[in-house]
N, C-alpha and C positions, 0 to 999 in steps of 0.2 A: 943652653939648648933645651927645647921642649922636652920635658921629662917622659911623657908617654911615647913620643917619637924616638927618643934615644933607646928606650927598652925595646920598642918595636923593631928598630933597625938591628939590634943585637939578635933578636929572635929570628928575623927574616934571613940573616946572612950567617947564622951559625947552625950547626947540626943539633938535633934533639938527641937525648939519651935513648929515646925509643925508636927503634928501627922502623916500625910501622908508620910512625908519624913522618919520618924522613921520606919514606917511599911515597906516601900519599901526597906530601908537599911537592915532591919531584914530579909526580903524575899531574898534579894541578898546574904547576908551572909549565910543564911540557905541553899540556892541553891548551893553555893560554897562548903560548908561543906558536903552536901549530895553527890554532884558530885565527890568530891575528895574521899570520902569514897567508893562510888559505883565503881569508876574507879579502886581503889586499890584492893577492894574485887574481882572484876571480873578478874583483871590481876592475882591475887593470885590463883583464882580458875583455870584459864587456865594454870598457872604454875604447879598446882597440877595434872590437867588432862594430861598435857604434860609428866610429870614424870611417871604418871600411865601408859600412853600409851607406852612410851619408855621402861618401866620396862620389858615388854614382849620381846622386841627385844634385850635389853641389857642382858637378861638372856640367850639368845641363840646365839647372835652374838659375834664374837671375837673382840679384840681390833683393830686388823689389819687383812686384808686378801689380798692375792696376787692372781691374775689370769693372764692368758696368754694375751699377746698383740695381737697375731694372732692365729687363729684357736680355737680349743677347749681345747687343752692340751699343756703342756710343759714338758721338761725333767729336772730332778734335778741330778746333778753329785755328785760323792762322795766328791769332794772338796767343793762344795756348801753346802752339808749337814754337813760336818765337820765345816765349817764356821758358820753355823746356831747354831750348838751345842756349839761352843765356844763363841758365842756372848753373851755379858752381857746385851744387851737390852731386851732380852726375857727370861721369866722363862720357858715357854713351847711353842712348836709349834706342829701342827698336820697336816698330809698329807691327802688330800681328793681327791676322784674321784667321779664325779657327772654326771649323765645323765638321760634323760627322758626314761621311760620304761613302758611297758604294764604288768600289774599284773592280774593274772587269778586265781579265787577261786570259787568253787561251781557254775560254769557256769555264774559267774559275772566277769566283767572286770572293771579295773580302771587304768587310766594313771596317773602316779606320777613320782617324781624324786627318783631314786635309788642313795643313797649317801653312798659311801664306805668310812669308816673312820678307823683310826688306834687306837692303845691302848691309845694314848695321847688325843684323842678327848674330852673326858669328863673332862680332866684337863684344857682344854682351853675353852670349851663351856659346861656349867653345865647341859647337857641334862639328865644325869642319875638322877638328883634331881627332874625332871619334870615328871617322870613316875607315872602313877596312877594305873597301873596294871603290874605285872610281873617284870622282871629284865632286866638290860642292856645286850646286846649281848656279847657272848664270842668271843675273837679274833680267826681268822682263822677257822671259822665255817660257816655253812649256816644259822645261826640264824639272824633274823631281828627284828628291833623295828619299830613299825608302828604308824602313827598318828591316833588319835581317830576318826577323820572324815572318814578316809579310812577304819578303822576297822568297823565302823557302816555301811558304804556302802557295804562292802563285807561280812558283818556278820562274821567277822573274830575273832576267839578266840585264846587263848594261847596254845602252844604246842599241836596243833591238828594233831595227827599222822594219823588219818583216812582220812582227807581231806588235800590235798597238795596245798599250795600257790605257784604258779609258776610265774617267771619273764621272759619276752621276750624282747630282745634288738636286733634291726636289725644289721646284720653283715656288717662291712665296706667293700667297694669294688664297682665294677661296672660290667655291663653286664646283660644279661637276666637271670631271675630266672626260672628254670624248675620245681623245687619242692618247694612249699611255706615253708615247714618245714626247708629247708636248708637256708632260708633267715634270720633266727633268731638264736641268741645264747639264750639258755634258761637254767634255773636251778631251782630245787625245793628249797623252803625256809621254815623255821620253825620260827613262831612268838614267841619270848621270852618276849616281853614287848610292852606296849602301852603307848604313851606319850600324854599329852594334854597341849597346850599352848594357841593358838588362832585358829580361824577357818582357816585362811590363811595358817598357817604352818602345822596344823593338817591334811589338805587335800593335802599337797604338798610333804611331805618327807616320805620315808621308808629307814631306816639306815641298812647297812650291813657292814661286814668286808671289808677292802680295797682289799685284794687279790681276793675276789669273784667278786667285781665290775670290777677290772682290767681284770680278766679272761673273763667276759661277754663282755667287750668292746675290747678285743684283745689288751689291753695295756701291755707295758713292766712294770717291777717291779718299775722302776724309772720314769714312766710317770704319771703325775698328772694333775688335773684340777684346784686345789686350794691348798693353804697352809694357815692355820689360825694361828695367833700368840697371845699369852698373854704377855703383856708388863711387864717388871720387875718394882718393886716399884720405884717411883721418876724418871722414865725415860720418857723424853718428846717424844711425838708422832713424832715430826719432826726428832729427832735423830734416832729413830727406822726406819723411812721411808728411811732416808739417808743410813743407814746400809744395808737395804734390796736392795736398788737400786745398791749399790756397789757389793753385792753378786750376783745379777741377772741383770747385765747391759743390758739395752735395750731388756729385755726378758719378764718382767712382769709389771703389773699395780697394784699399791698398793691402797687399799681402807680402810678408817676408818669406824666407825659405822655410822656416818652421811651419808657418801657416799653409804654405803650398803643399807640404808633406805632413800634415798634422796626424794622419793615421800612423805613418811610419814613426814619427817622434813619440807618439803616445805608446806604441808597441814597445819601442826600445826603452823608454823610461819605465814602463810597467815591468818589463823583464828585469831591469836593473834593480828595481825595488824588491821584487820577489826573491831574487838571488841574494840580495843583502839580508833580507829577513831570514832566509833559510840558514845562511852561514852565521848570522847572529844567534840563531837558536842553537847551533853547534857550540858556539862560545858559551852560551848560558849553561848548557849541559856540562861543559868543561869546568865551569865555575862552581858547580855543585861539589866537585872535588876540593876546591879551595875552601868552601864552607866547612866541609868535613875535616880538612886538615887543621883549620883554625880552631874548631870546636875541640878536637883532640888535643891541640896545644894548650887550650884553656884548661882542660881536665888535667893534663900533665903538670901544668904550672899552678895548680890550685893552691898548693901550700905556699908558694911564693906570693901569690895574690893575697892570701890570708894575712901574711906578714905585712905586706904593703898596706892592706886595709886597716890592720890593727895599729899601724904607725900613723894613720890619719889620712891616707889617700882616699879620695872620694871615688865612688863607684864609676862615675862618668869618665874619670881619668884612666881607670883600669879598663873600661870598655874601649877607650881611645887607643890603648896599646895594641889591641888586636885589630881595631879598625885600620890603624896606620900600617900594621904588618900586612894585612890583606891588600891594602892599596899599593904598598911597595912591591909586593909580588906581582900584582896585576900590571903596574906601570912598567916594571923591568921586563916582564914577560911580553907585554905589548911592544915595547921598543925593540927587543931582540927579534920578535916575529916580524915586525916591519922591516928591520934591516935585512933579514933573510929574504923577505918577499921582494924588496927593492932590488936585491942582488939577482934574484931569479928573473925579474922583469927586464932589468938592464942587459942581462946575458942573452935573453931571447931577442931583445931589440937589436943587439949588436951582432950576434952570431947566428940567429934564426935556426935554433936547434930543433924546434918542433915545427913540422911542416903539415899543412892541410893536404897539399899534393906536391908533386915534384918541383913546381915552380913558385908556389905561394906559401909563405911562412904564416904561422898562426899569428894574427894581428894582436899586439898588445900596446898599451899606451900608458906611460908613467905620468900621473897627474898628482899635483900636490893636494888637491881636494880629497883624493882617495886616502892619502896618508893621514890627513886631519880627521877624516870621517872614521877610519879604523881606530886611530889612537883614542878619540873621544868615546867611541863605542866601548872599547876595552876599559877605559878609565871609569865611565859611568856604571857599566855592569859590574866591574870589580868593586866599586864603592858600595853598590847595593848588596853584593854578596858578602862583603866584609861587614857591613852594617848588620846584616842578618846574623852572621856568626858571632859578632861581638855583643849582640843583645843577650846572649846566653850568660854573660857575666852579670849576676844579680847578687843582691845582698843575701838572699836565701842560700845561694851556692856557697858563699864564703862563711856562713855561720855554722 
């Protein structure tokens, strides 16, 4: 057995003759345990909050979306559509026409996005499952599905035949406008359903059939602003993007879910990093106690170290005794802290003891990557602390 490791193990798992050293060592070990536990719990909470936040976008966003590289719209040819239909990378795709519009109802106005969709839309994006009133729109009609925030602002109800919801979209073109009414394409709309997801989406979209949107924008039947895709099972995102780029060479830009919500992903990742750094700082502060405990142990064992040195033990091996001792304390403290943290997270997942409100439990998520991250953080910082403490063993100290 390695000689320094053997002595380090004895020092780590046996009590010192000095009570102060035992107390400081216990405080250092306790600090490492609590720090590891706290770091893991907080990372698991943020993983849960991340999944909870993304669940809203994942419910409404497609696996992939394409948009034009130039301008607002692009054309899809019959050949390209046939290639999409025969492609094995996608189970479904849906054609979309989207533009900002002015909506008018009972002397109230609201600017929102009119989103024309085809019959496959709800097979790619499960919007029809998010309705809290009414039904999804019928294809090729003037029916619309409205966000709950827009519905509240306009005091808009379902199938109101007495009061008409109207949409106004500026006509494309140039030149002077003599009559303001000639500057807009407009159409009466009939509300068939109201959806509710989150405040941002609820006040942004009104869905209609794609022919209605194309007519209001003076688009041709094959002129689109987006196409959304649902990937087939076991198909990689990279292969699907490669297929799309072959079908639409130098014509469109492909975005995945992360790119569609890049601001949200950046915010969540930044928060996760900041919290990790803050709790890592707590662990670093706790490791100062470990440095102090090891240095006091070195002072207490000075006579023993002198004996080993006089017997021919090199200084580097004497340093390794306390390096190993600090690493042992750090590793065992980290493992115990992780075990306690895992127990806390599993209990919350199973029994939902901590609630945000009466119906929603605080979201947590157990992830193996968090276990690995916390363990290696403890090991690396513990090694640095032990290295600093063991460096006090010098030839001058032993002479």
